[in-house]
N, C-alpha and C positions, 0 to 999 in steps of 0.2 A: 710750630716753631716760632722763631722771632718775628717773622713776617706776619703771622696770624695775630700775634700780640699787638704789633704796630697797627694792623688793620683795625683791631678793636679800639685802639686809642685814637684813630684818625678823626673820628667825630668830635672828640674833645679838642683836638688840635685845630680842627676847622672852626670851632666855636671861638677859639682865641682870636682868629682872624688876622694875625700878623706874626712875623717871625719872633721866636722866643728864645730865651737862654735855657739850655737843657743840661742838667747835671744828672749823672747816674753812677751808682756804686755797685760793684760786684755784678750780679746778674742784671741789675738796672743799668749798669754801664754797657752791657752787651745790647740791651734793648735800646739805649740811647744811640749807640752806633748804628743800629738798624734803622732807627727813625731818621738819622742824618743821611743814611744811604737812600732810603725810600722817599723822604720828604725834605730834600735839602733846602728848598725854598722857604721852609717853615723854621729852620734852625738858624738863629742869629749867632749863637756861640755854643760850643760843646765842651763839656768837661766830663771826663770819665776817670774814675778812681778805681783801680784794681778791677778792670772789667774782665769778666769771664768770657773772653773772646778768642780763645786759641784757634777756633775754627777759621779765623781770618788768615792764619798762617798757611792754609792749604791752597791759597789762590795762585801762587806761582812757585816755580821750582826753587828759587833761592830762599824763599820763606819756608818751604817744606823742610829744608835742612835744619832750620831753627826749631821747627816743630819736632823733628826727630830728636834733636838735642834735648828739648824739654821732656819728651817721653822717656828718654834715657835717664834723666835725673829722677823723674817720678818712679821709674822702675827700680832704680838704685835705692831710693828711699823706702820703697815697699820691701825690698829684699832686706835692708838693714832692720826695719821694724820687725820683720818675720824672725830675725835672729835675736830680737830682744832689745835692739837699740832704739830707745824712745826719744833720743835727741833729734 
């Protein structure tokens, strides 16, 4: 998972030796979020662009409602695609 990826990168981050600016896009955004969570002392600033991080919405009950909304939208899009709607 993400923690294993961050663990593999931790040696590189330790070589840097000081807090750094971290930018991640898509899956890299999810990794960047995990780096910030696991190694906050090393992250000077964080920018994530379209992070694949819906798992974060499972952390508390109010966010889970948003996750269920997103799942509903995805299910609706799949159903429309099945009916031939490619938009």
